[in-house]
N, CA and C atoms as a LAMMPS dump frame, in Angstrom:
ITEM: TIMESTEP
0
ITEM: NUMBER OF ATOMS
201
ITEM: BOX BOUNDS ff ff ff
-5.0000000000000000e+02 5.0000000000000000e+02
-5.0000000000000000e+02 5.0000000000000000e+02
-5.0000000000000000e+02 5.0000000000000000e+02
ITEM: ATOMS id mol type element x y z
1 1 1 N 78.574 418.973 -303.55
2 1 2 C 77.468 418.863 -302.618
3 1 3 C 77.789 419.682 -301.374
4 2 1 N 76.794 420.377 -300.903
5 2 2 C 76.931 421.186 -299.703
6 2 3 C 76.032 420.585 -298.628
7 3 1 N 76.601 420.326 -297.478
8 3 2 C 75.84 419.789 -296.347
9 3 3 C 75.818 420.87 -295.275
10 4 1 N 74.611 421.181 -294.8
11 4 2 C 74.515 422.196 -293.754
12 4 3 C 73.409 421.851 -292.772
13 5 1 N 73.557 422.408 -291.587
14 5 2 C 72.552 422.248 -290.536
15 5 3 C 71.973 423.615 -290.225
16 6 1 N 70.674 423.619 -289.981
17 6 2 C 69.988 424.864 -289.642
18 6 3 C 69.039 424.628 -288.478
19 7 1 N 68.772 425.704 -287.739
20 7 2 C 67.799 425.572 -286.66
21 7 3 C 66.399 425.824 -287.216
22 8 1 N 65.405 425.728 -286.372
23 8 2 C 64.012 425.849 -286.809
24 8 3 C 63.639 427.29 -287.161
25 9 1 N 64.526 428.234 -286.89
26 9 2 C 64.277 429.633 -287.247
27 9 3 C 64.96 430.022 -288.555
28 10 1 N 65.669 429.064 -289.187
29 10 2 C 66.308 429.33 -290.466
30 10 3 C 67.745 429.797 -290.389
31 11 1 N 68.336 429.73 -289.198
32 11 2 C 69.734 430.141 -289.045
33 11 3 C 70.668 428.965 -289.314
34 12 1 N 71.682 429.194 -290.133
35 12 2 C 72.661 428.161 -290.458
36 12 3 C 73.58 427.967 -289.258
37 13 1 N 73.684 426.736 -288.796
38 13 2 C 74.523 426.405 -287.646
39 13 3 C 75.899 425.924 -288.074
40 14 1 N 75.946 425.186 -289.176
41 14 2 C 77.225 424.693 -289.693
42 14 3 C 77.05 424.353 -291.163
43 15 1 N 78.166 424.347 -291.879
44 15 2 C 78.136 423.994 -293.3
45 15 3 C 79.495 423.451 -293.69
46 16 1 N 79.495 422.468 -294.586
47 16 2 C 80.755 421.982 -295.14
48 16 3 C 80.51 421.362 -296.514
49 17 1 N 81.573 421.314 -297.275
50 17 2 C 81.525 420.721 -298.606
51 17 3 C 81.609 419.215 -298.454
52 18 1 N 80.606 418.52 -298.945
53 18 2 C 80.599 417.063 -298.854
54 18 3 C 81.237 416.436 -300.084
55 19 1 N 81.124 417.091 -301.21
56 19 2 C 81.754 416.612 -302.44
57 19 3 C 82.316 417.809 -303.179
58 20 1 N 83.62 417.906 -303.259
59 20 2 C 84.267 419.067 -303.848
60 20 3 C 83.976 419.181 -305.342
61 21 1 N 83.943 420.41 -305.8
62 21 2 C 83.808 420.679 -307.233
63 21 3 C 85.133 420.442 -307.947
64 22 1 N 86.197 420.36 -307.176
65 22 2 C 87.529 420.249 -307.759
66 22 3 C 88.194 421.604 -307.936
67 23 1 N 87.476 422.666 -307.585
68 23 2 C 87.998 424.029 -307.699
69 23 3 C 87.766 424.734 -306.361
70 24 1 N 88.842 425.094 -305.692
71 24 2 C 88.736 425.695 -304.36
72 24 3 C 87.861 426.944 -304.358
73 25 1 N 87.976 427.776 -305.377
74 25 2 C 87.196 429.009 -305.429
75 25 3 C 85.69 428.726 -305.497
76 26 1 N 85.299 427.732 -306.269
77 26 2 C 83.879 427.379 -306.355
78 26 3 C 83.382 426.76 -305.051
79 27 1 N 84.215 425.957 -304.414
80 27 2 C 83.841 425.389 -303.114
81 27 3 C 83.64 426.5 -302.087
82 28 1 N 84.521 427.503 -302.098
83 28 2 C 84.39 428.631 -301.17
84 28 3 C 83.094 429.398 -301.436
85 29 1 N 82.756 429.569 -302.702
86 29 2 C 81.529 430.278 -303.052
87 29 3 C 80.288 429.503 -302.604
88 30 1 N 80.323 428.188 -302.719
89 30 2 C 79.199 427.374 -302.248
90 30 3 C 78.996 427.564 -300.745
91 31 1 N 80.09 427.62 -300.004
92 31 2 C 79.999 427.849 -298.559
93 31 3 C 79.447 429.245 -298.266
94 32 1 N 79.883 430.224 -299.035
95 32 2 C 79.455 431.602 -298.804
96 32 3 C 77.98 431.805 -299.151
97 33 1 N 77.495 431.113 -300.17
98 33 2 C 76.118 431.37 -300.598
99 33 3 C 75.096 430.951 -299.557
100 34 1 N 75.356 429.892 -298.822
101 34 2 C 74.391 429.487 -297.794
102 34 3 C 74.349 430.52 -296.663
103 35 1 N 75.481 431.154 -296.384
104 35 2 C 75.507 432.206 -295.355
105 35 3 C 74.791 433.468 -295.839
106 36 1 N 74.964 433.789 -297.112
107 36 2 C 74.289 434.973 -297.665
108 36 3 C 72.775 434.796 -297.704
109 37 1 N 72.327 433.567 -297.775
110 37 2 C 70.89 433.285 -297.862
111 37 3 C 70.19 433.366 -296.505
112 38 1 N 70.958 433.514 -295.43
113 38 2 C 70.355 433.569 -294.095
114 38 3 C 69.53 434.831 -293.907
115 39 1 N 68.453 434.74 -293.154
116 39 2 C 67.89 433.503 -292.625
117 39 3 C 67.167 432.742 -293.731
118 40 1 N 67.298 431.442 -293.692
119 40 2 C 66.624 430.572 -294.645
120 40 3 C 65.136 430.501 -294.292
121 41 1 N 64.3 430.094 -295.232
122 41 2 C 62.875 429.945 -294.905
123 41 3 C 62.677 428.959 -293.751
124 42 1 N 61.738 429.263 -292.902
125 42 2 C 61.413 428.385 -291.779
126 42 3 C 60.857 427.077 -292.341
127 43 1 N 61.387 425.941 -291.885
128 43 2 C 60.897 424.664 -292.411
129 43 3 C 59.465 424.384 -291.951
130 44 1 N 58.706 423.672 -292.762
131 44 2 C 57.34 423.334 -292.355
132 44 3 C 57.35 422.354 -291.181
133 45 1 N 56.253 422.283 -290.465
134 45 2 C 56.145 421.385 -289.31
135 45 3 C 56.331 419.923 -289.695
136 46 1 N 56.069 419.591 -290.956
137 46 2 C 56.217 418.2 -291.396
138 46 3 C 57.679 417.761 -291.47
139 47 1 N 58.603 418.718 -291.468
140 47 2 C 60.036 418.396 -291.46
141 47 3 C 60.471 418.291 -290.008
142 48 1 N 60.881 417.098 -289.615
143 48 2 C 61.238 416.834 -288.226
144 48 3 C 62.702 417.181 -287.959
145 49 1 N 62.993 417.445 -286.701
146 49 2 C 64.368 417.629 -286.264
147 49 3 C 64.68 419.051 -285.853
148 50 1 N 65.647 419.153 -284.965
149 50 2 C 66.197 420.432 -284.545
150 50 3 C 67.567 420.148 -283.947
151 51 1 N 68.616 420.324 -284.696
152 51 2 C 68.672 420.999 -285.99
153 51 3 C 68.243 420.098 -287.143
154 52 1 N 68.07 420.721 -288.286
155 52 2 C 67.751 420.024 -289.531
156 52 3 C 69.015 420.02 -290.38
157 53 1 N 69.386 418.86 -290.881
158 53 2 C 70.58 418.753 -291.722
159 53 3 C 70.158 418.405 -293.14
160 54 1 N 70.662 419.181 -294.079
161 54 2 C 70.332 419.002 -295.492
162 54 3 C 71.606 418.851 -296.31
163 55 1 N 71.531 418.069 -297.363
164 55 2 C 72.61 417.971 -298.34
165 55 3 C 72.022 418.383 -299.675
166 56 1 N 72.607 419.411 -300.279
167 56 2 C 72.066 419.946 -301.527
168 56 3 C 73.153 420.035 -302.592
169 57 1 N 72.782 419.765 -303.836
170 57 2 C 73.755 419.949 -304.918
171 57 3 C 73.855 421.431 -305.277
172 58 1 N 75.048 421.868 -305.565
173 58 2 C 75.289 423.235 -306.023
174 58 3 C 75.938 423.128 -307.396
175 59 1 N 75.361 423.78 -308.382
176 59 2 C 75.924 423.759 -309.729
177 59 3 C 76.283 425.175 -310.148
178 60 1 N 77.448 425.311 -310.737
179 60 2 C 77.896 426.588 -311.275
180 60 3 C 77.982 426.468 -312.789
181 61 1 N 77.52 427.49 -313.48
182 61 2 C 77.641 427.561 -314.934
183 61 3 C 78.486 428.784 -315.257
184 62 1 N 79.587 428.566 -315.909
185 62 2 C 80.512 429.647 -316.229
186 62 3 C 80.54 429.818 -317.743
187 63 1 N 80.23 431.028 -318.177
188 63 2 C 80.256 431.329 -319.601
189 63 3 C 81.436 432.235 -319.895
190 64 1 N 82.125 431.947 -320.964
191 64 2 C 83.217 432.815 -321.391
192 64 3 C 82.625 434.053 -322.044
193 65 1 N 83.212 435.196 -321.708
194 65 2 C 82.758 436.441 -322.307
195 65 3 C 83.15 436.525 -323.773
196 66 1 N 82.354 437.238 -324.527
197 66 2 C 82.663 437.44 -325.946
198 66 3 C 83.548 438.668 -326.08
199 67 1 N 84.496 438.578 -326.945
200 67 2 C 85.314 439.754 -327.203
201 67 3 C 86.717 439.448 -327.078
């Protein structure tokens, strides 16, 4: 689980891993992906708060290459 806070303009203010995947590399990638997504979509007016804090699940699917 990734927990992050954003301002009303979609800028990430902070982020941390709330529930580790058990693999440091995947946890690092989860942290990096929220930064790469900046700026995030502006939240609708119906979403209250400034900053807005969200907790989202991140799932990775790893396939072994053939060969």
